[in-house]
C-alpha positions, 0 to 999 in steps of 0.5 A: 323371597328365598329361591330354591331349585329342586333338582331331582323332583321325585318322591323326596324332592317334590315332597320337601320342595312342596313344604318349602313352597308352603312356608313361603319360599319360591320353589322351582323344580327340575323333573325330566320324566314327569315334566309334561304332567307337572307343567300342566297339572302340578304335583299332587301330594297326598300325605297321611299326616299332613293332608292332600295338596297341589304344589305349583312350582315357580318354574318347571324345567327339564334342564338345570341350565334353563333356570332363570335367576340364581337360587339361594339353595339348590336341593339335590334329591337325585339317586346317588348312582355311578352313571350320574355326575352330580357335580356336572348336573348342578354346576349350571345353576350354582351361583356365588352365594348358592348353598348346595343341599343334598338330601341323598342316601349313602355314606362317604359321598361328600368329598366329591362335592367338597372338592368341586365347590370349595367356595360354596356352602355345602349342607348335607341332608338326611330324610327319615321318611316313607314316601313314594311316587305313585304316578306321574306327578303324584306323591304319597307320604306314608309316614315320618318325614324328619330331616337332619341338616348340617354343614360340611365338613361340620358345623351349623351355618346361618343358612342351614338354620334358616332352611331348618326354620322353613321346614319346621314352619311347614309342619315337618320336624327339621333339626340342625346337626353339628356332625352330619357325617355321623348322621349319614352312618346312622341312617345307613344302619337302616338302609343297609339291610332293608333296601337290598333285602327287599330286592333280593327277597323278590319284593317283600315289604320291610315288615315281612323281612323283619319278622322272618329274618330279624337276626340277619337284619341285626347282623348287618346293622351291627356291622355298619355300627362297627364300620362307623365307629372305626371311621371315627363316627361312633353311633349310640349303643341302642341304635340297632334296637331303636331301628328294629322297634321303629320298623315294627311300628311303621307301616309295611313299606316298599323301599326305594331300592325295590321300587327302582328295581321293579321299574328297571332303574339303577339302584343305589347299591354303591352309595349304600353298600359299596361305600360302606364295604370299601370303608370296612376294607380300608379300616380292617373291619370284618363285615361278612354279612354286608359283603354277602349282600353286596355280592348278591346285589351286584349279581342282581344288577346284572339282570338290569344291565346296570 
C-alpha cells in the first residue's frame, strides 16, 4: 500500500489527503492546531461537488518525527512564510525513496528544496481550488480542485504519474506537467492581485474586487505575465482574460491570505508578491502596480506584528 504523509493538514492538505485515502493510499497527517479534534473525531470534508465524508488518517501526529515508517510520498501543504523552515520541518520523515511533493503557493520557491534534497524526487504541485477550513477538523470545498504536478527541475517521473492516477481515481482532475515552474507563474497571475487586494480592501470577496477594480486587477496580472516571460516562462496570450472570466464565474470567495489576516496568522506576502517583485528587479521588468501592492502589504503586516 502506498504510504503518504501530509504535513500541514489545513484546508488544502486535509482535502487532498482525504482523496488519496479514498483512492486506497494509507494517509497520515501532521496537524498541530486541530490535533485533538482530528484524533478523536476525524476530519469532516464537505464538498459541494463531491459530497460529504469523514476522513480517518492512519496516523494523526503533532510532530513529523513521530511518524512510524517511511512514506512513499510526503505532501507538504504548509504556508510558505519566512518564519517556517520547510527543509527542517520535513527532514525527519524523508527516507531514501521518499518523493517530496509540495502543494504550495508562490514563485521561485523551488531552489531551497532542490539544494536540501538532491537525492530525492521533488514534485512541485499546484492546486486550483476554492477550499477553506471552517472549524477544527472541518473543511469546506467550494469549487474547482484541479491539480497540476511536475518534477523539478522539470519532467514527469513514474512516481508523479502514479500520484496523478490516485488523485484521478478519487474524482479530482490531476494532470502531469512537464514544466511545472511555468505553471507556478501561471497560478501567480490570479494570486498576485486577489490575495493582497482582499486584505487591503478590508475583507472584500473576489467578486466585489473584480466588479469594482477590474482594470487594476488586469494591470497586476499583466505585470506577472511580463516577469514570467522575462524569466523564461512565457504564459498563454489569453491567460489574463481567462482568469478574469473564471473569477466572474466562481462563487464569491474569501482568499487564503484574507483568512490568514483575519485570524492573525502570517501571510504569504513574500512567496506570492515579494519573490515575483525581486525577480522583476533582477530582470529589469517594470512592475509598478505589483510594487505598490507589495509595499502596502508590508505595512499591513506591521499590524499583525509579522
